[in-house]
MARNUSE-257320 format. One record per residue: z, x, y of N, C-alpha, C, O in turn. Coordinates in steps of 0.2 Angstrom, whole numbers, plus 2048, in hexadecimal, padded with zeros to 3 digits. Layout:
ZXYZXYZXYZXY ...
//
This chain:
19425887019825386E19424C86E19124B873 19524886919124286919423D86E19A23C86F 19023A87319323687819723087519422D870 19D22E8781A122987519D22287619F21D872 19822287A19521B87C18F21A87818B21687A 18D21E87318721D86F18621586D18B21286C 18021386C17F20C86A18120B86318220F85F 18220486218520285B181204856183207850 17A20385617620585117520C84F17520E84A 17521085517521885317B21A84F17B21E84B 18121785118721984E18721684718921A842 18521084618520D83F18021183A182212835 17A21383D17621783917921E837178220831 17D22183B17F22883A18622883618722D832 18922283619022283319021E82D19521E829 18B21A82B18B21582518D21981F19121681B 18B21F81E18C223818193226817195228812 19722681D19D22A81D1A22278191A722B818 1A22218161A821E8131A822180C1AD220808 1A32258091A32278031AA22B8011AB230805 1AD22A7FC1B422D7FA1B22347F81AD2357F4 1B62397FA1B52407F81B82427F11B52467EE 1BD23F7EF1C12417E91C023C7E41C02367E5 1BF23E7DD1BE2447DC1B62457DA1B424A7D7 1B22417DC1AB2407DA1A62447DE1A22417E1 1A724A7DF1A224E7E319C24F7E01972527E3 19B24C7DA19424C7D61902467D818A2467D8 1942417DB19023A7DB18D23A7E21902367E7 18823E7E318523E7EA17F2397EB17C2387F0 17D2367E51772317E617922B7EA17F2287E9 1742297EE1752237F217321D7ED16E21C7EB 1782187EC1772137E717520D7EB17820B7F0 16F20A7E916D2037EC1721FE7EA1731FD7E4 1741FA7EF1781F47ED17F1F67ED1841F27EC 1811FD7EE1881FF7ED18B2017F31912047F3 1882007F918B2027FF18F1FD8031921F9800 18F1FE8091931F980D18F1F280E1891F280D 1931ED80F1901E681018C1E681718E1EA81B 1871E28171831E181E1881E082418D1DD823 1871E482918B1E382F1891DD8321841DA831 18E1DA83618E1D483918A1D483F1871D9841 18A1CE8431851CE8481871D384E18D1D584E 1821D48521831D98571891D785C18C1DB85F 1891D085D18E1CE8621951D085F19A1D1863 1961CF85819D1D185519E1D88561A41DA857 1991DC85519A1E385619C1E585D1A01EA85E 1991E286219A1E48691A11E286B1A41E586F 1A41DD8671AB1DB8681B01E08661B61E0868 1AF1E58621B31EA8601B51EF8661B11F2869 1BC1F08671BE1F486C1BD1FB86A1BF1FD864 1BA20086D1B820686B1BD20B86F1BE20B875 1BE21186B1C221686E1C121C8691C021B863 1C222286C1C22288671C82298631CE229866 1C722985D1CD22A8581CE2318561D4233855 1C92358561CA23C8531C42408561BF23E857 1C62468581C124B85A1C12508541C6253851 1BB2528511BA25684C1B525C84E1AF25B84E 1B82618501B42678531B02648591B326185E 1A92648591A526185E1A325A85D1A0257862 1A62568581A424F8571AA24B8581B024D859 1A92448581AE2408591AE23A8541A8239851 1B32378521B423184E1B722C8531BC22D856 1B42268531B62208571B921B8531B821A84D 1BD2178571C02118541BA20C8511BB20984C 1B520C8551AF2088531AC20A84C1AB206847 1AC21184B1A92138441AE21183F1AC20F839 1B52118401B920F83B1B92088391B9206834 1B920483F1B91FD83E1B21FA83A1B21F5837 1AD1FE83C1A61FC8381A71FD8311A41F982D 1AA20282F1AB2038281B01FF8251B01FE81F 1B51FE8281BB1FA8261B91F28251BC1EF820 1B51F08291B41E98291B21E58221B61E1821 1AD1E881E1AC1E58181B21E58131B31E180F 1B61EB8141BC1EB80F1C11E68121C51E380E 1C21E68181C71E181B1C51DA8191CA1D6817 1BF1D88191BD1D18161BF1D080F1C11CB80D 1BE1D680B1C01D58041C81D48031CA1D07FF 1CB1D88071D31D88071D51D18091DA1CE806 1D21CE80E1D41C78111D31C280C1D71BD80B 1CE1C38071CD1BE8021D21BE7FD1D21B97F9 1D61C37FC1DB1C47F71E11C07F91E61C07F5 1E21BE7FF1E81BA8011EE1BE8001F31BB7FD 1EE1C48021F41C88011FA1C68061F81C380B 2001C78052051C680A2041CA8102011CF810 2051C78162031CA81C2051D281D2011D681F 20B1D381B20D1DA81C20A1DF8172081E4819 2081DD8112051E180C1FD1E280F1FB1E780E 1FA1DC8111F41DD8141F31E281A1EF1E681A 1F81E181E1F91E68241F91ED8211F61F2824 1FD1EF81C1FE1F581A1F81F88161F61FE817 1F51F38131EE1F580F1E91F78141E51FC813 1E81F381A1E31F581F1E51FB8221E01FF824 1EB1FC8241ED2028271EB2088231E920E825 1ED20881C1EB20D8171E420F8171E1214817 1E02098171D820A8171D620D81D1D121181D 1D920B8231D720F8291D82168291D421A82B 1DD2188261DF21F8261DA2238211D8228822 1D922081B1D42228171CD22381A1CA228819 1CB21E81D1C421E8201C42248251BF227826 1C922482A1C922A82F1C923082B1C523582D 1CD2318261CD2388221C623981F1C323F820 1C223481D1BC23581A1B723781F1B223B81E 1B72338251B323582B1B423C82D1AF23F82F 1BA23E82D1BB2458301B824A82B1B424F82D 1B92498241B524D81F1AE24D8201AB25281F 1AB2478211A42468221A124A82819C24E827 1A524A82D1A324D8331A325583219E259834 1A825782F1A925E82D1A32618291A026682A 1A225D82319C25F81F19525F822191263821 19425A82618E25A82A18D26082F188262830 19326283219326783619126E83218D272835 19426E82C19227482818B274826188279825 18826E82418126D82317D270828178274827 17F26E82E17B27183417C27883517727C837 18227B83418328283517F28683017D28B832 17E28482A17B28882517328682516F289821 17128182916A27F82A16727D82316227F821 16B27982016927781916327181A16426C81D 15E27381715826F81815726B81115926D80C 15326581215126180D14A25F80E14825D813 14626080813F25E80913D257808141254805 13825580A13624E80913524D8011372477FF 1332527FD1322517F61392507F313924C7EE 13E2547F51452537F214724C7F314A2497EF 1462497F91482427FB14523D7F61482397F4 13E23E7F613A2397F213C23A7EA13C2357E7 13D2407E81402417E114623D7E014723A7DB 14B23E7E515123A7E41502337E31532307DF 14C2307E814B2297E81482277E11492227DF 14322B7DF1402297D81452297D31452247CE 14A22E7D314F22E7CE1532287CE1552257C9 1552267D41592207D51562197D31592157CF 14F2197D414B2137D214B2137CA14B20E7C7 14A2197C714921A7C01502187BD1502147B8 15521A7BF15C2197BC15E2117BC16020F7B8 15C20E7C215E2077C31582027C11591FC7C2 1522057BF14D2017BD14A1FD7C31481F77C2 1492007C91471FD7CF1401FE7D013D2037CF 13C1F97D31361FA7D51371FB7DD13C1FB7DF 1311FD7E01311FE7E71341F87EB1381F87F0 1321F27E81341EC7EC13B1EA7EB13E1E87EF 13E1EC7E41451EB7E31491EF7E814E1ED7EB 1471F67E914A1FA7ED14B1F87F41501F87F7 1451F67F71451F37FE1491ED7FE14C1EC804 1491E97F914D1E37FA1541E47FA1581E27FE 1561E97F615D1EB7F51601EF7FC1651ED7FE 15B1F37FF15D1F680515D1F180B1621F180F 1591EC80A1591E78101601E38101631E1815 1631E280A1691DE80916F1E380C1741E080E 16E1E980C1731EE80F1711EF8171751F381A 16C1EC81916A1ED8201671F38211671F6827 1631F681C1601FD81D1581FC81C1561F8818 15520082014D20081E14C20681A15120A818 14620781714520C812146213816148218813 14421381C14421A82014B21B82114D221821 15021782315721882415A21A81D15E21F81D 15821781815A21A81115822181015C22580D 15222381115022A81015422E814156234812 15622C81A15B23181E16223281B16423781B 16422C81816B22D81516A23180E16E23580D 16423080B16323580516323C807166240804 16023D80D16024480F16724781016824D80F 16B24381317224581517524680E17924B80E 17424280917824380317524A7FF17A24D7FC 16F24B80016C2517FC16F25780017125C7FD 16F25780717225C80B17925E80917B264808 17D25980818425A80618525D7FF1892617FE 18025A7FA18025D7F417F2647F41822687F0 17A2667F817826D7F817E2717FB17F2777F9 18126E80018727280318D2737FE18F2787FD 18E26E7F919326F7F41912747EF1952787ED 18A2747ED1872797E91892807EC18B2857E8 1882817F21882877F518F28A7F619128F7F4 1942857F819B2877F919F2867F31A52897F3 19E2827EE1A22817E91A02827E21A22867DE 19A27E7E019827E7D91962857D71972877D1 1922897DC19028F7DA1952947D81942997D5 19B2937DA1A12977D91A52967D31AA2997D2 1A32907D01A728E7CA1A42917C319E2907C2 1A82947C01A62977B91AB2957B41B12957B4 1A82927AE1AB2907A81AA2957A31A42967A1 1AF2987A01AE29D79B1AF29A7941B2294793 1AD29E78F1AE29C7881B529B7861B7296783 1BA29F7891C129F7881C429878B1C8295788 1C12967911C32907941C228A78F1C628678F 1BC28A78D1BA2857881BE2847821C027F780 1BF28A77F1C328B7791CB28877A1CE285776 1CD28A7801D42887821D52817831D927E781 1D027E7861D02767871CF2737801D326E77F 1CB27577C1CA2727751D12737711D226E76E 1D42787711DA27976E1E02747711E427276D 1E02737771E526F77A1E326877A1E726377B 1DD2667771DB25F7771D925D76F1D425A76E 1DC26076B1DB25F7641DB2587621D725575E 1E02547651E024D7631DA2497651D8244762 1D624C76A1D024876D1CA24A7681C6246767 1CA2507661C42527621C525375B1C1254757 1CC2527591CD2527511CC24B74E1CA246752 1CB24B7481CA2457441D02407451D6242747 1CF23A7431D52357431D222E7431CC22D742 1D72297441D52227441D422074B1D7222750 1CF21B74B1CE2177511CF2107501CC20D74B 1D220C7541D42057531D02017581D020275E 1CC1FC7551C81F87591CD1F275A1CE1EE756 1CE1F17611D41EC7621D11E67671CD1E776B 1D41E07661D41DA76A1DB1D976C1E01DB769 1DC1D57721E31D37731E31CC7771DE1CA77A 1E91C97771EA1C377B1F01C577F1F51C877C 1F01C37851F61C57891F71C078F1F31BC790 1FE1C07912001BC7962031C179C2081C479A 2011C07A22041C47A720A1C17AA20A1BB7AA 20F1C57AC2151C37AF2151C57B62131CA7B8 2181C17BB2191C37C121E1C97C22221CA7BD 21F1CD7C72241D27C822B1CF7C822C1C97CA 22F1D27C42361D07C32361C97C02391C47C4 2331C77BB2331C17B823A1BE7B623E1C27B4 23A1B77B72401B47B42401B37AD23B1B37AA 2461B27AA2461B17A22421AB7A023E1AB79B 2411A67A423D1A07A32351A37A32321A079E 2331A77A722C1AA7A722B1AD7A12261AD79E 2301B179E22F1B579822E1B079222A1B178E 2321AB7922321A778C22C1A378C2291A2787 2291A179222319D79321D1A279021919F78D 21D1A87922181AD7902181AD7892121AD785 21D1AE78621E1AF77E21B1A977B2181A9776 21D1A377E21B19D77B21419C77B211199776 21019E78020919E7802061A277B2011A0778 2091A877A2061AC7752071AA76E2031AA76A 20D1A776D20E1A476620A19E76520819D75F 20919A76A2041947691FD1977671FA194763 1FB19C76A1F419F7691F41A27621EF1A175E 1F91A57601F91A87591FA1A37541F71A374E 1FD19D7551FD1977511F619574F1F419374A 1F21957541EB1937531E719874F1E319674B 1E919E7501E61A374B1E81A27441E41A3740 1EE1A17431F11A073D1EE19A7391EE199733 1EC19573D1E918F73A1E21907391DE18B736 1DF19673A1D81977381D319973D1CE19C73C 1D51997431D119B7491D11A27491D61A6749 1CB1A574A1CB1AD74A1CE1AF7511CE1AC756 1D01B57501D31B87561CE1B975C1CF1B8762 1C81BB75A1C31BC75F1C11B57621C01B5768 1C11B075E1BF1A97611C51A77661C41A476B 1CB1A97641D11A77681D01AB76F1D21A8774 1CE1B176F1CD1B57751C81B27791C91B177F 1C21B07761BD1AD77A1BF1A677E1BD1A5783 1C41A277A1C619C77D1CB19D7831CC199787 1CE1A37831D31A47881D11A978D1D51AB791 1CB1AB78D1C91B17911C91AF7991CB1B479D 1C91A979B1C91A77A21D01A77A41D11A77AA 1D51A77A01DC1A77A21DE1A07A51E41A07A8 1DA19B7A41DC1957A71E31927A51E618E7A9 1E519379F1EB19179C1F119679D1F619579A 1F019B7A11F51A07A11F51A579C1F81AA79D 1F01A57971F01AA7921E91AD7931E41A9794 1E81B37921E11B67921E01BB78C1E51BC788 1DA1BC78B1D81C17851D31C57871CF1C478B 1D21CB7831CD1CF7841CB1D377E1CF1D4779 1C51D677E1C31DB7781C41E277B1C01E4780 1C91E57791CB1EC77B1C61F17791C51F677D 1C41F17731C01F67711C31FC76C1C91FA76A 1C020276C1C32077671C820B76B1C720D770 1CE20D7671D321176A1D62157651D721375F 1D721B7671DC21F7621E321D7641E421B769 1E821F75F1EE21D7611F12207671F521D76B 1EF2277681F222A76D1EF2287741F222A779 1EA2247741E822177A1EB21A77C1EA218782 1EF2187781F32117791FA21377D1FC21877C 1FC20E78020320E78320820F77D20620D777 20E21177E21321277921420B77521520B76F 2152067792161FF7762111FD7722121FB76C 20A1FE7742051FC76F2042017692021FF764 20520776B20520C76520A20A76020820A75A 21020876121520775C213200759214200753 20F1FC75C20D1F57592071F67542071F374F 2031FB7561FC1FB7531FD20074D1FA1FE748 20020574D20020A748203207741209204742 20020873C2022047361FF1FE7351FF1FB72F 1FB1FB73A1F81F57391F11F67351EE1FB735 1EF1F17311E91F172E1E31EC7311E51E8735 1DD1ED7301D81E97331D91E27311DB1E072B 1D81DD7361DA1D67351E11D47371E21CE737 1E51D97381EC1D773A1ED1D67411EA1D9746 1F21D27431F41D174A1FB1D374B2001D2746 1FD1D67502031D97522081D47542061CE755 20E1D57542131D17572121D175F20E1D5761 2161CD7622161CD7692191D376C21E1D576A 2151D77702161DD7732181DC77B2141D977E 21D1DF77D21E1DF78421B1E578821B1EB785 2171E378D2131E87912151E979821A1E579A 2131ED79B2151EE7A22131E87A72161E77AB 20E1E47A420C1DF7A820E1D87A520D1D37A9 2111D879F2121D279C2131D27952161D7792 2101CE7912111CE78A20A1CD7872051CB78A 2091D07812021D077D2031D07762081D3773 1FE1CE7721FD1CF76B1F71D376A1F21D276E 1F61D77651F01DB7641EE1DA75D1F11D9758 1E71D975D1E31D87561DF1DE7551DB1E0759 1E01E174E1DC1E774C1D61E47481D71E2743 1D01E474B1CA1E27481C81E77431C61E573D 1C81ED7441C61F273F1C91F97411CB1FA747 1C91FD73C1CC20473D1C620973B1C4208735 1C520E73F1BF21273D1C321973C1C721B740 1C121D7371C32247361BE2287381B8228736 1BF22C73D1BA2317401BC23873E1C123A73D 1B623B73D1B724373B1B82477421B6245747 1BB24C7411BC2517461B62547491B1255745 1B625674F1B02597521B12617531B6263756 1AD2657501AE26C7511AC26E7591A926A75C 1AF27475B1AF2767621A72767641A5274769 1A327975F19C27A761199273763194273767 19B26E76019826776119A26476819626076B 1A026676A1A22637711A22687761A526777C 1A026E7751A027377A19D2717811A0273786 19726E78119426C78719826778B198267791 19B26278719F25D78A1A526078D1A725E793 1A826578A1AE26878D1AC26C7931B026C798 1A72707931A52747981A426F79E1A52717A4 1A126979D19F2647A31A62627A61A72617AC 1AB2607A11B125E7A31B52637A81B72627AD 1B52697A51B826F7A91B52707B01B82727B5 1AE2707AF1AA2717B51AC26C7BB1AD26E7C1 1AC2667B91AE2607BE1B52617C11B62617C7 1B92637BC1C02647BF1C12697C41C42697C9 1BE26F7C21BE2757C71BA2747CD1BC2767D2 1B52707CD1B126F7D31B526A7D71B526C7DD 1B82657D41BC2617D81C22657DC1C32647E2 1C52697D81CB26D7DB1C82727E01CC2727E5 1C32757DF1C027A7E41BE2767EA1BF2797F0 1BB2707E91B826D7EF1BE26A7F31BD26B7F9 1C32687F01C92667F41CC26C7F81CE26B7FE 1CC2727F51CF2777F81CA27A7FE1CC27C803 1C427A7FC1BF27B8011BF2778081BF27980D 1C02708061C026C80C1C626C8101C626C816 1CC26D80C1D226E80F1D22748141D5274819 1CF27A8121CE2808161CA27F81C1CB281821 1C427B81B1C02798201C32758251C327782B 1C82718231CC26D8281D127182C1D2270832 1D42768281D927A82B1D627E8311D9280836 1CF2808301CC2858351C828183A1C428483D 1C927B83A1C527783F1C92748441CF273843 1C627284A1CA26E84F1CA26784E1C526484F 1CF26484B1D025D84A1D625A84D1DB25C84D 1D42558521DA2528551D924B8541D4247856 1DF2488521DF2418511E223D8571E823F859 1DF23985A1E12368601E422F85F1E222A861 1EA22F85C1EE22985A1EC2268541E7228851 1EF2208521EE21D84C1E721A84C1E5217851 1E321A8461DC2178461DD20F8471D720C847 
//
């Protein structure tokens, strides 16, 4: 069992990676530069955290310190949102529970890695780092600078990469190797998703919108509609819809706009679908009530797309089905692992 009184740096090094969410991205094992936790604060602040054992996971433990170190940057982000006190308290409590759950999963998978003696070579680690640098266009200097911002040395980063590769191999062994996608599976998916792969129209959309508060008063609704009517009046006087969107993108006057992009009708909400179908390129819809407020939609262009035969999308469908089944099997495997392990929660985190 790991001693509860280990030093701060030792625990920080071993637990930093643990906040990775398990669901549903079991493929996303790469350690991303600049995407991890914020730099930890001064050692004096760390020492001020009251520590206690929060959970026992077979022969390992999770401490309050481990949770607080991972929660700290998230808590700072939440505090900057100026939420009502009760909502902030509930949000932090939920995050603590999620972090504890992830730490337990991490401990269990690390124990499985040790049980199966899953090894990683230096070449595998270096190959992974080369791929990260290539994908992100990083030089060695860029990589070291990004790691320094995260409070990591290159050697510490290599250790984290090793852990990620070990987990990936564990998932390959226990989950991915047991997933089989048949031709019948692919055909069934294709037949059930004809609207996705069949031909049809795609609408390139822009919009102007006004958000409303929860349970808006009649005066709020009238004001929102008035803002949209005023913007549409500018469009009717000759200003292009695209220019009107650019002028209101910051929302400073209570109205905002955006370039939505290409959509099939079935991808739109029922309200927008009713508004857009039948429109021609260059037309603007009437004011539409949405879940968040009111908006108007501009159809910039309409594209007629040809249908795709199954042979053309077979690889895409196979990947979709494979991911879905791996996610499902991984969840079941981890649930079974937890069921057959000794896990004891020592009070609220």
